[in-house]
N, C-alpha and C positions, 0 to 999 in steps of 0.2 A: 357750606357744609350744614346740614342739618341733623340734628341730634337730638332727640325726643322732642320731635316739633320744635325746636329754638335752632338759631343759625350759631353757630360754634365760631369763636373770632370774626363776629362782625366786624366790618370795618365800614364805618360812615363815609360817603363818596369823598371829600376832603382829603381824608388821612389818605385813602385808599390811592388817590392822586398823587399824594405826595411821596407815598413809597414807590409806585409804579415810575411815575417820572424821575426817583433819585436813580432805581435801578436801571432807568433808560437812556441815562445821563443826558437828560433833555433841562437844559438849565432856563428854559423860557417856561417849560409847562413846572418845573417847581416852583418857580417864584410865581405863576400864575395861582397856585393855589392858595397864597398868602394873600390878606386882606391888603390894601395899601397903607396903612398905618400899623401893619402886624407887630407883634414885639416877638423874640424870639432869644431865651437865655440859654445858655449850653456851658452847664456847669459855673454858673455864677458870670459867666460872660454875656452881656447885654447886646442885642442887635434891634433895632426899633425902625422901622419902614423896611420897604421893598430894598432900597439901596444898600443898606447895612445888611440885608438879609442875603445879599445877594454877595457879599464879600465872604460871608460865613458859609455861603454854598461853595464856593471857590476854594477856601482854605479849608472846609472842615466836611464835607458832604459829598458832592460829586467831585471836587478837587481832589480829595483822598480816594477816589473811587469806591465810595461806599457801595455796598449793597445792603439792602433792609430786607427783613423777614420779620411779619408780626408773629408773635409766640402766645399772645394774648392780649384782649381788650375788655375794658369795664368802664363802663358809664360811672362816675363819679361826682355827684353835686354839679350837674351843669358841666362838666368837663370830659374828656375820654382820658384814663390810664392806659396807655400802648406799652407791653412790654416790646421790645426790639432785639432781633439778633443783628446783629452787625460785623461786616466782612469788608477786608478794603485795606487799603495802605496807613490808615489812622486807627481811630480805635476798633478792638475789635473783641467781640463778648456781647452779652446781653445788657441790656439799659433800659430805664422809663423814659417814656416820652408823655408828658401829658399836656393834650391838644385842648384849647378851646373855639370851637366852631362860632362862625356868624353867617349863618346861611350856608352857601356853598363854599366857602372861604374859612381858611385857619386865621383866628384873631391871634391866639398865642398859642406856642410852643416852647414848652419848658423842658430842657432833658437834662435828667438827674443819672 
């Protein structure tokens, strides 16, 4: 959506793919959004590489039937801070996800 010549809630492609793949419950597509050696931190629990991120996905993301909606997004010093609304069988509410991208892949995702 454009507002005053600017796109509102612009989502870089890898972030958009991650949200869409989660909502479509497509595990392969979720994992494909991450770089091979990506890092994910979910409230202090750390996951390194796609194999560990796959375990997180099954317990806390698709496995928890999460549905994500982007509330806002802002570039912050080489990262993107995304306010996400989550519904599902796990966490429900809003929280922040900070994405660091490496080209068309997610290099790190920190959930707080």
